[in-house]
PyMOL Python script that loads the backbone (N, CA, C, O; Angstrom):
from pymol import cmd

cmd.read_pdbstr("""\
ATOM      1  N   MET A   1      96.307  87.018 150.179  1.00  0.00           N
ATOM      2  CA  MET A   1      96.721  88.375 150.371  1.00  0.00           C
ATOM      3  C   MET A   1      96.579  89.053 149.019  1.00  0.00           C
ATOM      4  O   MET A   1      96.793  88.411 147.990  1.00  0.00           O
ATOM      5  N   PRO A   2      96.229  90.316 148.991  1.00  0.00           N
ATOM      6  CA  PRO A   2      96.130  90.808 147.668  1.00  0.00           C
ATOM      7  C   PRO A   2      97.599  91.216 146.908  1.00  0.00           C
ATOM      8  O   PRO A   2      98.633  91.264 147.574  1.00  0.00           O
ATOM      9  N   GLU A   3      97.590  91.414 145.906  1.00  0.00           N
ATOM     10  CA  GLU A   3      98.800  91.459 144.846  1.00  0.00           C
ATOM     11  C   GLU A   3      98.669  92.982 144.519  1.00  0.00           C
ATOM     12  O   GLU A   3      97.654  93.413 143.970  1.00  0.00           O
ATOM     13  N   HIS A   4      99.771  93.831 144.884  1.00  0.00           N
ATOM     14  CA  HIS A   4      99.548  94.918 144.442  1.00  0.00           C
ATOM     15  C   HIS A   4     100.600  95.472 143.346  1.00  0.00           C
ATOM     16  O   HIS A   4     101.647  96.006 143.714  1.00  0.00           O
ATOM     17  N   LEU A   5     100.237  95.304 141.851  1.00  0.00           N
ATOM     18  CA  LEU A   5     101.048  95.206 140.827  1.00  0.00           C
ATOM     19  C   LEU A   5     101.672  96.488 140.693  1.00  0.00           C
ATOM     20  O   LEU A   5     102.841  96.570 140.317  1.00  0.00           O
ATOM     21  N   SER A   6     100.745  97.846 141.069  1.00  0.00           N
ATOM     22  CA  SER A   6     101.428  99.142 141.013  1.00  0.00           C
ATOM     23  C   SER A   6     103.241  98.954 141.598  1.00  0.00           C
ATOM     24  O   SER A   6     104.163  99.558 141.050  1.00  0.00           O
ATOM     25  N   SER A   7     103.367  98.320 142.389  1.00  0.00           N
ATOM     26  CA  SER A   7     104.479  98.494 143.038  1.00  0.00           C
ATOM     27  C   SER A   7     105.638  97.634 142.275  1.00  0.00           C
ATOM     28  O   SER A   7     106.741  97.359 142.749  1.00  0.00           O
ATOM     29  N   ARG A   8     105.102  97.243 140.887  1.00  0.00           N
ATOM     30  CA  ARG A   8     106.210  96.585 140.011  1.00  0.00           C
ATOM     31  C   ARG A   8     106.390  97.482 138.604  1.00  0.00           C
ATOM     32  O   ARG A   8     105.567  98.325 138.248  1.00  0.00           O
ATOM     33  N   ARG A   9     107.289  97.238 138.065  1.00  0.00           N
ATOM     34  CA  ARG A   9     108.022  97.732 137.240  1.00  0.00           C
ATOM     35  C   ARG A   9     108.272  96.260 136.089  1.00  0.00           C
ATOM     36  O   ARG A   9     108.413  95.075 136.392  1.00  0.00           O
ATOM     37  N   HIS A  10     108.253  96.907 134.748  1.00  0.00           N
ATOM     38  CA  HIS A  10     108.992  95.843 134.005  1.00  0.00           C
ATOM     39  C   HIS A  10     110.482  97.071 133.150  1.00  0.00           C
ATOM     40  O   HIS A  10     110.179  98.138 132.617  1.00  0.00           O
ATOM     41  N   GLY A  11     111.360  96.763 133.199  1.00  0.00           N
ATOM     42  CA  GLY A  11     112.264  97.323 132.751  1.00  0.00           C
ATOM     43  C   GLY A  11     111.980  98.535 132.809  1.00  0.00           C
ATOM     44  O   GLY A  11     111.400  98.871 133.841  1.00  0.00           O
ATOM     45  N   ASP A  12     112.224  99.482 131.912  1.00  0.00           N
ATOM     46  CA  ASP A  12     111.819 101.293 132.239  1.00  0.00           C
ATOM     47  C   ASP A  12     110.790 101.466 132.511  1.00  0.00           C
ATOM     48  O   ASP A  12     110.575 102.316 133.374  1.00  0.00           O
ATOM     49  N   GLN A  13     109.557 100.675 131.846  1.00  0.00           N
ATOM     50  CA  GLN A  13     108.009 100.894 131.844  1.00  0.00           C
ATOM     51  C   GLN A  13     107.298 100.780 133.034  1.00  0.00           C
ATOM     52  O   GLN A  13     107.057  99.720 133.611  1.00  0.00           O
ATOM     53  N   PRO A  14     106.951 101.952 133.406  1.00  0.00           N
ATOM     54  CA  PRO A  14     105.696 101.902 134.314  1.00  0.00           C
ATOM     55  C   PRO A  14     105.069 100.811 134.271  1.00  0.00           C
ATOM     56  O   PRO A  14     104.865 100.244 133.197  1.00  0.00           O
ATOM     57  N   VAL A  15     104.522 100.171 135.813  1.00  0.00           N
ATOM     58  CA  VAL A  15     103.889  99.278 135.608  1.00  0.00           C
ATOM     59  C   VAL A  15     102.214  99.517 134.284  1.00  0.00           C
ATOM     60  O   VAL A  15     101.769  98.645 133.538  1.00  0.00           O
ATOM     61  N   HIS A  16     101.735 100.848 134.434  1.00  0.00           N
ATOM     62  CA  HIS A  16     100.457 101.032 134.289  1.00  0.00           C
ATOM     63  C   HIS A  16     100.544 101.254 132.504  1.00  0.00           C
ATOM     64  O   HIS A  16      99.507 101.439 131.867  1.00  0.00           O
ATOM     65  N   GLU A  17     101.700 101.214 131.927  1.00  0.00           N
ATOM     66  CA  GLU A  17     102.102 100.832 130.567  1.00  0.00           C
ATOM     67  C   GLU A  17     102.113  99.813 130.315  1.00  0.00           C
ATOM     68  O   GLU A  17     101.573  99.577 129.233  1.00  0.00           O
ATOM     69  N   PHE A  18     102.627  98.724 130.992  1.00  0.00           N
ATOM     70  CA  PHE A  18     102.673  97.202 130.839  1.00  0.00           C
ATOM     71  C   PHE A  18     101.721  96.356 131.474  1.00  0.00           C
ATOM     72  O   PHE A  18     101.590  95.237 130.980  1.00  0.00           O
ATOM     73  N   ALA A  19     101.127  96.610 132.322  1.00  0.00           N
ATOM     74  CA  ALA A  19     100.048  95.721 133.136  1.00  0.00           C
ATOM     75  C   ALA A  19      99.111  95.073 132.426  1.00  0.00           C
ATOM     76  O   ALA A  19      98.367  94.547 133.254  1.00  0.00           O
ATOM     77  N   SER A  20      98.679  94.783 131.140  1.00  0.00           N
ATOM     78  CA  SER A  20      97.788  94.499 130.834  1.00  0.00           C
ATOM     79  C   SER A  20      98.279  93.753 130.106  1.00  0.00           C
ATOM     80  O   SER A  20      97.541  93.000 129.471  1.00  0.00           O
ATOM     81  N   GLY A  21      99.644  93.695 129.941  1.00  0.00           N
ATOM     82  CA  GLY A  21     100.333  92.156 129.055  1.00  0.00           C
ATOM     83  C   GLY A  21     100.860  91.384 130.154  1.00  0.00           C
ATOM     84  O   GLY A  21     100.253  91.037 131.167  1.00  0.00           O
ATOM     85  N   VAL A  22     102.004  91.166 129.852  1.00  0.00           N
ATOM     86  CA  VAL A  22     103.135  90.114 130.600  1.00  0.00           C
ATOM     87  C   VAL A  22     102.846  90.217 131.915  1.00  0.00           C
ATOM     88  O   VAL A  22     102.553  89.282 132.661  1.00  0.00           O
ATOM     89  N   LEU A  23     102.960  91.749 132.289  1.00  0.00           N
ATOM     90  CA  LEU A  23     102.883  91.484 133.606  1.00  0.00           C
ATOM     91  C   LEU A  23     102.011  90.503 134.644  1.00  0.00           C
ATOM     92  O   LEU A  23     102.441  89.861 135.602  1.00  0.00           O
ATOM     93  N   LEU A  24     100.370  90.621 134.035  1.00  0.00           N
ATOM     94  CA  LEU A  24      99.086  90.202 134.637  1.00  0.00           C
ATOM     95  C   LEU A  24      99.368  88.835 134.466  1.00  0.00           C
ATOM     96  O   LEU A  24      99.265  88.038 135.398  1.00  0.00           O
ATOM     97  N   ASP A  25      99.833  88.408 132.959  1.00  0.00           N
ATOM     98  CA  ASP A  25     100.435  87.325 133.098  1.00  0.00           C
ATOM     99  C   ASP A  25     100.995  86.120 134.091  1.00  0.00           C
ATOM    100  O   ASP A  25     100.812  84.944 134.404  1.00  0.00           O
ATOM    101  N   GLN A  26     101.874  87.376 134.374  1.00  0.00           N
ATOM    102  CA  GLN A  26     102.648  86.083 136.168  1.00  0.00           C
ATOM    103  C   GLN A  26     101.825  86.118 136.772  1.00  0.00           C
ATOM    104  O   GLN A  26     102.267  85.347 137.624  1.00  0.00           O
ATOM    105  N   VAL A  27     100.397  86.504 137.311  1.00  0.00           N
ATOM    106  CA  VAL A  27      99.541  86.102 138.410  1.00  0.00           C
ATOM    107  C   VAL A  27      98.668  85.467 137.720  1.00  0.00           C
ATOM    108  O   VAL A  27      98.397  85.465 136.519  1.00  0.00           O
ATOM    109  N   ASP A  28      98.070  84.682 139.021  1.00  0.00           N
ATOM    110  CA  ASP A  28      96.683  83.363 138.407  1.00  0.00           C
ATOM    111  C   ASP A  28      95.491  84.576 138.953  1.00  0.00           C
ATOM    112  O   ASP A  28      95.477  84.782 140.167  1.00  0.00           O
ATOM    113  N   LEU A  29      94.712  85.203 138.258  1.00  0.00           N
ATOM    114  CA  LEU A  29      93.996  85.696 138.368  1.00  0.00           C
ATOM    115  C   LEU A  29      92.186  84.800 138.825  1.00  0.00           C
ATOM    116  O   LEU A  29      91.218  85.091 139.527  1.00  0.00           O
ATOM    117  N   ALA A  30      92.536  83.803 138.039  1.00  0.00           N
ATOM    118  CA  ALA A  30      90.720  83.224 138.563  1.00  0.00           C
ATOM    119  C   ALA A  30      90.221  83.194 139.763  1.00  0.00           C
ATOM    120  O   ALA A  30      90.738  82.563 140.685  1.00  0.00           O
ATOM    121  N   GLY A  31      89.302  83.790 139.844  1.00  0.00           N
ATOM    122  CA  GLY A  31      88.366  83.765 141.205  1.00  0.00           C
ATOM    123  C   GLY A  31      88.697  85.171 142.031  1.00  0.00           C
ATOM    124  O   GLY A  31      88.151  85.551 143.067  1.00  0.00           O
ATOM    125  N   ARG A  32      89.978  85.980 141.112  1.00  0.00           N
ATOM    126  CA  ARG A  32      89.961  87.694 142.149  1.00  0.00           C
ATOM    127  C   ARG A  32      89.305  88.526 141.460  1.00  0.00           C
ATOM    128  O   ARG A  32      88.670  88.323 140.425  1.00  0.00           O
ATOM    129  N   VAL A  33      89.443  89.391 141.986  1.00  0.00           N
ATOM    130  CA  VAL A  33      88.970  90.413 141.556  1.00  0.00           C
ATOM    131  C   VAL A  33      90.204  91.508 141.368  1.00  0.00           C
ATOM    132  O   VAL A  33      91.090  91.759 142.185  1.00  0.00           O
ATOM    133  N   VAL A  34      90.002  92.087 140.048  1.00  0.00           N
ATOM    134  CA  VAL A  34      91.279  93.192 139.587  1.00  0.00           C
ATOM    135  C   VAL A  34      90.635  94.432 139.336  1.00  0.00           C
ATOM    136  O   VAL A  34      89.919  94.671 138.364  1.00  0.00           O
ATOM    137  N   THR A  35      90.892  95.124 140.158  1.00  0.00           N
ATOM    138  CA  THR A  35      91.130  96.895 140.021  1.00  0.00           C
ATOM    139  C   THR A  35      91.862  97.680 138.546  1.00  0.00           C
ATOM    140  O   THR A  35      92.881  97.292 137.976  1.00  0.00           O
ATOM    141  N   ALA A  36      91.281  98.485 138.285  1.00  0.00           N
ATOM    142  CA  ALA A  36      92.385  99.316 137.360  1.00  0.00           C
ATOM    143  C   ALA A  36      91.640 100.541 137.194  1.00  0.00           C
ATOM    144  O   ALA A  36      90.431 100.683 137.381  1.00  0.00           O
ATOM    145  N   ASP A  37      92.577 101.518 136.780  1.00  0.00           N
ATOM    146  CA  ASP A  37      91.954 102.904 136.689  1.00  0.00           C
ATOM    147  C   ASP A  37      92.044 103.063 135.029  1.00  0.00           C
ATOM    148  O   ASP A  37      92.629 102.313 134.248  1.00  0.00           O
ATOM    149  N   ALA A  38      91.197 104.410 134.697  1.00  0.00           N
ATOM    150  CA  ALA A  38      90.699 104.541 133.685  1.00  0.00           C
ATOM    151  C   ALA A  38      91.266 104.269 132.319  1.00  0.00           C
ATOM    152  O   ALA A  38      90.720 104.122 131.226  1.00  0.00           O
ATOM    153  N   LEU A  39      92.875 104.239 132.808  1.00  0.00           N
ATOM    154  CA  LEU A  39      93.403 103.643 131.367  1.00  0.00           C
ATOM    155  C   LEU A  39      93.094 102.307 130.784  1.00  0.00           C
ATOM    156  O   LEU A  39      93.012 101.993 129.597  1.00  0.00           O
ATOM    157  N   HIS A  40      92.925 101.520 131.952  1.00  0.00           N
ATOM    158  CA  HIS A  40      92.290 100.146 131.414  1.00  0.00           C
ATOM    159  C   HIS A  40      91.247 100.015 131.158  1.00  0.00           C
ATOM    160  O   HIS A  40      90.927  98.833 131.037  1.00  0.00           O
ATOM    161  N   THR A  41      90.293 100.896 130.960  1.00  0.00           N
ATOM    162  CA  THR A  41      88.436 100.718 131.303  1.00  0.00           C
ATOM    163  C   THR A  41      88.543 100.151 129.758  1.00  0.00           C
ATOM    164  O   THR A  41      88.649 101.105 128.987  1.00  0.00           O
ATOM    165  N   GLN A  42      88.544  99.444 129.379  1.00  0.00           N
ATOM    166  CA  GLN A  42      88.576  99.044 127.512  1.00  0.00           C
ATOM    167  C   GLN A  42      87.751  97.722 127.700  1.00  0.00           C
ATOM    168  O   GLN A  42      88.096  96.799 128.438  1.00  0.00           O
ATOM    169  N   ARG A  43      86.699  97.752 126.990  1.00  0.00           N
ATOM    170  CA  ARG A  43      86.158  95.791 126.749  1.00  0.00           C
ATOM    171  C   ARG A  43      87.339  95.269 126.244  1.00  0.00           C
ATOM    172  O   ARG A  43      87.360  94.152 126.761  1.00  0.00           O
ATOM    173  N   ALA A  44      88.201  95.354 125.654  1.00  0.00           N
ATOM    174  CA  ALA A  44      88.824  94.237 125.038  1.00  0.00           C
ATOM    175  C   ALA A  44      89.429  93.775 126.413  1.00  0.00           C
ATOM    176  O   ALA A  44      89.629  92.571 126.577  1.00  0.00           O
ATOM    177  N   HIS A  45      89.719  94.637 127.371  1.00  0.00           N
ATOM    178  CA  HIS A  45      90.551  94.009 128.751  1.00  0.00           C
ATOM    179  C   HIS A  45      89.431  93.700 129.736  1.00  0.00           C
ATOM    180  O   HIS A  45      89.738  92.801 130.518  1.00  0.00           O
ATOM    181  N   ALA A  46      88.211  94.209 129.903  1.00  0.00           N
ATOM    182  CA  ALA A  46      87.415  93.700 130.607  1.00  0.00           C
ATOM    183  C   ALA A  46      87.115  92.122 130.149  1.00  0.00           C
ATOM    184  O   ALA A  46      87.179  91.189 130.949  1.00  0.00           O
ATOM    185  N   ARG A  47      86.833  91.994 128.970  1.00  0.00           N
ATOM    186  CA  ARG A  47      86.306  90.740 128.155  1.00  0.00           C
ATOM    187  C   ARG A  47      87.354  89.748 128.460  1.00  0.00           C
ATOM    188  O   ARG A  47      86.990  88.578 128.581  1.00  0.00           O
ATOM    189  N   SER A  48      88.489  90.015 128.590  1.00  0.00           N
ATOM    190  CA  SER A  48      89.671  89.131 128.444  1.00  0.00           C
ATOM    191  C   SER A  48      89.616  88.566 129.801  1.00  0.00           C
ATOM    192  O   SER A  48      89.436  87.378 130.066  1.00  0.00           O
ATOM    193  N   LEU A  49      89.832  89.789 130.863  1.00  0.00           N
ATOM    194  CA  LEU A  49      89.665  88.912 132.703  1.00  0.00           C
ATOM    195  C   LEU A  49      88.441  88.490 132.798  1.00  0.00           C
ATOM    196  O   LEU A  49      88.205  88.495 134.006  1.00  0.00           O
ATOM    197  N   VAL A  50      87.528  88.129 132.240  1.00  0.00           N
ATOM    198  CA  VAL A  50      86.219  87.713 132.430  1.00  0.00           C
ATOM    199  C   VAL A  50      86.298  86.235 131.413  1.00  0.00           C
ATOM    200  O   VAL A  50      85.688  85.226 131.766  1.00  0.00           O
ATOM    201  N   GLU A  51      86.959  86.263 130.390  1.00  0.00           N
ATOM    202  CA  GLU A  51      86.544  85.073 129.501  1.00  0.00           C
ATOM    203  C   GLU A  51      87.879  84.588 129.535  1.00  0.00           C
ATOM    204  O   GLU A  51      88.069  83.379 129.671  1.00  0.00           O
ATOM    205  N   ASP A  52      88.867  85.416 129.424  1.00  0.00           N
ATOM    206  CA  ASP A  52      90.468  84.343 129.221  1.00  0.00           C
ATOM    207  C   ASP A  52      91.223  84.150 130.604  1.00  0.00           C
ATOM    208  O   ASP A  52      92.183  83.387 130.706  1.00  0.00           O
ATOM    209  N   ARG A  53      90.708  84.912 131.685  1.00  0.00           N
ATOM    210  CA  ARG A  53      91.587  84.725 132.937  1.00  0.00           C
ATOM    211  C   ARG A  53      90.435  84.164 134.420  1.00  0.00           C
ATOM    212  O   ARG A  53      90.681  83.755 135.554  1.00  0.00           O
ATOM    213  N   ARG A  54      89.240  84.406 133.698  1.00  0.00           N
ATOM    214  CA  ARG A  54      88.370  83.702 135.157  1.00  0.00           C
ATOM    215  C   ARG A  54      88.179  84.784 136.049  1.00  0.00           C
ATOM    216  O   ARG A  54      87.759  84.271 137.087  1.00  0.00           O
ATOM    217  N   ALA A  55      88.269  86.085 136.206  1.00  0.00           N
ATOM    218  CA  ALA A  55      88.191  87.244 136.852  1.00  0.00           C
ATOM    219  C   ALA A  55      87.159  88.150 136.814  1.00  0.00           C
ATOM    220  O   ALA A  55      86.466  88.497 135.858  1.00  0.00           O
ATOM    221  N   ALA A  56      87.135  88.491 137.963  1.00  0.00           N
ATOM    222  CA  ALA A  56      86.101  89.998 138.013  1.00  0.00           C
ATOM    223  C   ALA A  56      87.204  91.414 137.854  1.00  0.00           C
ATOM    224  O   ALA A  56      88.418  91.613 137.903  1.00  0.00           O
ATOM    225  N   TYR A  57      86.216  92.045 137.682  1.00  0.00           N
ATOM    226  CA  TYR A  57      86.775  93.249 137.807  1.00  0.00           C
ATOM    227  C   TYR A  57      86.123  94.450 138.128  1.00  0.00           C
ATOM    228  O   TYR A  57      84.908  94.518 137.942  1.00  0.00           O
ATOM    229  N   LEU A  58      86.834  95.552 138.649  1.00  0.00           N
ATOM    230  CA  LEU A  58      86.299  97.264 138.835  1.00  0.00           C
ATOM    231  C   LEU A  58      87.239  98.178 137.898  1.00  0.00           C
ATOM    232  O   LEU A  58      88.362  98.677 137.969  1.00  0.00           O
ATOM    233  N   LEU A  59      86.773  98.155 137.497  1.00  0.00           N
ATOM    234  CA  LEU A  59      87.017  99.600 136.704  1.00  0.00           C
ATOM    235  C   LEU A  59      86.725 101.286 136.844  1.00  0.00           C
ATOM    236  O   LEU A  59      85.596 101.567 137.247  1.00  0.00           O
ATOM    237  N   VAL A  60      87.495 102.239 136.594  1.00  0.00           N
ATOM    238  CA  VAL A  60      87.186 103.176 137.005  1.00  0.00           C
ATOM    239  C   VAL A  60      86.636 103.690 135.480  1.00  0.00           C
ATOM    240  O   VAL A  60      87.191 103.448 134.408  1.00  0.00           O
ATOM    241  N   VAL A  61      85.519 104.385 135.667  1.00  0.00           N
ATOM    242  CA  VAL A  61      85.110 105.302 134.289  1.00  0.00           C
ATOM    243  C   VAL A  61      85.082 106.500 134.724  1.00  0.00           C
ATOM    244  O   VAL A  61      84.664 106.798 135.843  1.00  0.00           O
ATOM    245  N   LYS A  62      85.671 107.579 133.603  1.00  0.00           N
ATOM    246  CA  LYS A  62      85.891 108.931 133.820  1.00  0.00           C
ATOM    247  C   LYS A  62      85.009 109.698 132.837  1.00  0.00           C
ATOM    248  O   LYS A  62      84.479 108.929 132.035  1.00  0.00           O
ATOM    249  N   GLY A  63      84.726 110.847 132.675  1.00  0.00           N
ATOM    250  CA  GLY A  63      83.882 111.745 132.056  1.00  0.00           C
ATOM    251  C   GLY A  63      84.306 111.804 130.440  1.00  0.00           C
ATOM    252  O   GLY A  63      83.480 112.161 129.599  1.00  0.00           O
ATOM    253  N   ASN A  64      85.828 111.378 130.045  1.00  0.00           N
ATOM    254  CA  ASN A  64      86.347 111.416 128.922  1.00  0.00           C
ATOM    255  C   ASN A  64      85.517 109.992 128.050  1.00  0.00           C
ATOM    256  O   ASN A  64      85.798 109.678 126.894  1.00  0.00           O
ATOM    257  N   GLN A  65      84.591 109.355 128.813  1.00  0.00           N
ATOM    258  CA  GLN A  65      84.113 108.609 127.883  1.00  0.00           C
ATOM    259  C   GLN A  65      83.044 108.354 127.911  1.00  0.00           C
ATOM    260  O   GLN A  65      82.505 107.391 128.457  1.00  0.00           O
ATOM    261  N   PRO A  66      82.481 109.404 127.172  1.00  0.00           N
ATOM    262  CA  PRO A  66      80.785 109.936 127.233  1.00  0.00           C
ATOM    263  C   PRO A  66      79.740 108.601 127.291  1.00  0.00           C
ATOM    264  O   PRO A  66      78.890 108.298 128.128  1.00  0.00           O
ATOM    265  N   GLY A  67      80.173 107.932 126.032  1.00  0.00           N
ATOM    266  CA  GLY A  67      79.009 106.618 125.675  1.00  0.00           C
ATOM    267  C   GLY A  67      79.315 105.949 127.205  1.00  0.00           C
ATOM    268  O   GLY A  67      78.354 106.114 127.957  1.00  0.00           O
ATOM    269  N   MET A  68      79.992 105.522 127.569  1.00  0.00           N
ATOM    270  CA  MET A  68      79.879 104.519 128.677  1.00  0.00           C
ATOM    271  C   MET A  68      79.801 105.151 129.690  1.00  0.00           C
ATOM    272  O   MET A  68      80.099 104.351 130.578  1.00  0.00           O
ATOM    273  N   VAL A  69      79.476 106.572 130.346  1.00  0.00           N
ATOM    274  CA  VAL A  69      79.108 107.442 131.385  1.00  0.00           C
ATOM    275  C   VAL A  69      77.513 107.273 130.990  1.00  0.00           C
ATOM    276  O   VAL A  69      76.761 107.011 131.928  1.00  0.00           O
ATOM    277  N   GLU A  70      76.841 107.427 129.441  1.00  0.00           N
ATOM    278  CA  GLU A  70      75.421 107.805 129.578  1.00  0.00           C
ATOM    279  C   GLU A  70      75.061 105.949 130.200  1.00  0.00           C
ATOM    280  O   GLU A  70      74.431 105.665 131.219  1.00  0.00           O
ATOM    281  N   ALA A  71      75.517 105.234 129.486  1.00  0.00           N
ATOM    282  CA  ALA A  71      75.047 103.789 129.589  1.00  0.00           C
ATOM    283  C   ALA A  71      75.086 103.308 130.997  1.00  0.00           C
ATOM    284  O   ALA A  71      74.306 102.406 131.303  1.00  0.00           O
ATOM    285  N   ILE A  72      75.989 103.851 131.997  1.00  0.00           N
ATOM    286  CA  ILE A  72      75.922 103.572 133.463  1.00  0.00           C
ATOM    287  C   ILE A  72      74.865 104.314 134.104  1.00  0.00           C
ATOM    288  O   ILE A  72      74.198 103.936 135.067  1.00  0.00           O
ATOM    289  N   ASN A  73      74.760 105.587 133.378  1.00  0.00           N
ATOM    290  CA  ASN A  73      73.286 106.355 134.006  1.00  0.00           C
ATOM    291  C   ASN A  73      71.951 105.785 133.932  1.00  0.00           C
ATOM    292  O   ASN A  73      71.065 105.860 134.783  1.00  0.00           O
ATOM    293  N   ARG A  74      71.917 105.030 132.455  1.00  0.00           N
ATOM    294  CA  ARG A  74      70.913 104.589 132.170  1.00  0.00           C
ATOM    295  C   ARG A  74      70.391 103.614 133.107  1.00  0.00           C
ATOM    296  O   ARG A  74      69.234 103.498 133.510  1.00  0.00           O
ATOM    297  N   ILE A  75      71.702 102.741 133.472  1.00  0.00           N
ATOM    298  CA  ILE A  75      71.188 101.706 134.409  1.00  0.00           C
ATOM    299  C   ILE A  75      70.206 101.952 135.806  1.00  0.00           C
ATOM    300  O   ILE A  75      69.239 101.246 136.093  1.00  0.00           O
ATOM    301  N   GLY A  76      70.715 103.167 136.625  1.00  0.00           N
ATOM    302  CA  GLY A  76      70.066 103.338 137.222  1.00  0.00           C
ATOM    303  C   GLY A  76      70.702 102.841 138.612  1.00  0.00           C
ATOM    304  O   GLY A  76      70.916 101.631 138.681  1.00  0.00           O
ATOM    305  N   GLU A  77      71.074 103.737 139.876  1.00  0.00           N
ATOM    306  CA  GLU A  77      71.700 103.740 140.982  1.00  0.00           C
ATOM    307  C   GLU A  77      71.108 102.604 141.577  1.00  0.00           C
ATOM    308  O   GLU A  77      71.933 101.933 142.198  1.00  0.00           O
ATOM    309  N   GLN A  78      69.788 102.097 141.601  1.00  0.00           N
ATOM    310  CA  GLN A  78      69.720 101.183 142.225  1.00  0.00           C
ATOM    311  C   GLN A  78      70.112  99.964 141.944  1.00  0.00           C
ATOM    312  O   GLN A  78      70.067  99.074 142.793  1.00  0.00           O
ATOM    313  N   ALA A  79      70.407  99.831 141.112  1.00  0.00           N
ATOM    314  CA  ALA A  79      71.199  98.773 140.237  1.00  0.00           C
ATOM    315  C   ALA A  79      72.835  98.533 140.856  1.00  0.00           C
ATOM    316  O   ALA A  79      73.378  97.447 140.652  1.00  0.00           O
ATOM    317  N   PHE A  80      73.585  99.672 141.648  1.00  0.00           N
ATOM    318  CA  PHE A  80      74.861  99.778 142.193  1.00  0.00           C
ATOM    319  C   PHE A  80      74.897 100.091 143.741  1.00  0.00           C
ATOM    320  O   PHE A  80      75.928 100.460 144.304  1.00  0.00           O
ATOM    321  N   SER A  81      73.257  99.850 144.611  1.00  0.00           N
ATOM    322  CA  SER A  81      73.534  99.439 145.670  1.00  0.00           C
ATOM    323  C   SER A  81      73.483  98.340 146.344  1.00  0.00           C
ATOM    324  O   SER A  81      72.928  97.263 146.127  1.00  0.00           O
ATOM    325  N   PRO A  82      74.173  98.762 147.254  1.00  0.00           N
ATOM    326  CA  PRO A  82      74.684  97.183 148.064  1.00  0.00           C
ATOM    327  C   PRO A  82      72.987  96.965 148.732  1.00  0.00           C
ATOM    328  O   PRO A  82      72.631  95.803 148.928  1.00  0.00           O
ATOM    329  N   CYS A  83      72.478  97.555 148.900  1.00  0.00           N
ATOM    330  CA  CYS A  83      70.876  97.254 149.793  1.00  0.00           C
ATOM    331  C   CYS A  83      70.162  96.820 148.034  1.00  0.00           C
ATOM    332  O   CYS A  83      68.964  96.683 148.283  1.00  0.00           O
ATOM    333  N   ALA A  84      70.239  96.716 147.402  1.00  0.00           N
ATOM    334  CA  ALA A  84      69.180  96.413 146.011  1.00  0.00           C
ATOM    335  C   ALA A  84      69.474  94.949 146.332  1.00  0.00           C
ATOM    336  O   ALA A  84      70.431  94.241 146.645  1.00  0.00           O
ATOM    337  N   SER A  85      67.520  94.810 145.976  1.00  0.00           N
ATOM    338  CA  SER A  85      67.114  93.541 146.091  1.00  0.00           C
ATOM    339  C   SER A  85      66.863  93.017 145.045  1.00  0.00           C
ATOM    340  O   SER A  85      66.265  93.659 144.181  1.00  0.00           O
ATOM    341  N   ASP A  86      67.172  91.974 144.879  1.00  0.00           N
ATOM    342  CA  ASP A  86      67.166  90.503 143.570  1.00  0.00           C
ATOM    343  C   ASP A  86      65.808  90.769 142.966  1.00  0.00           C
ATOM    344  O   ASP A  86      65.547  90.697 141.765  1.00  0.00           O
ATOM    345  N   GLY A  87      64.878  91.122 144.050  1.00  0.00           N
ATOM    346  CA  GLY A  87      63.779  90.956 143.334  1.00  0.00           C
ATOM    347  C   GLY A  87      62.453  92.101 142.898  1.00  0.00           C
ATOM    348  O   GLY A  87      61.509  91.717 142.207  1.00  0.00           O
TER     349      GLY A  87
END
""", "prot")
cmd.dss("prot")
cmd.show_as("cartoon", "prot")
cmd.util.cbc("prot")
cmd.orient("prot")
């Protein structure tokens, strides 16, 4: 069953201010997909999820990260299509 950390709080801190730290340490993320809003779309967070926690991720990218938006646009839509072939 999916675990929704957004319903949790740590003391007076909302989860979005705390989730990338101790809160995520409470969950075994190995083999799971972690979703996060644009606040957590950072290289360090993505790298830690993959390398340290053995998880996959789905992160939101907004227009206030123009370099990242440009990089994604260079990849092309076909790479993101569920019908894309590997060949």
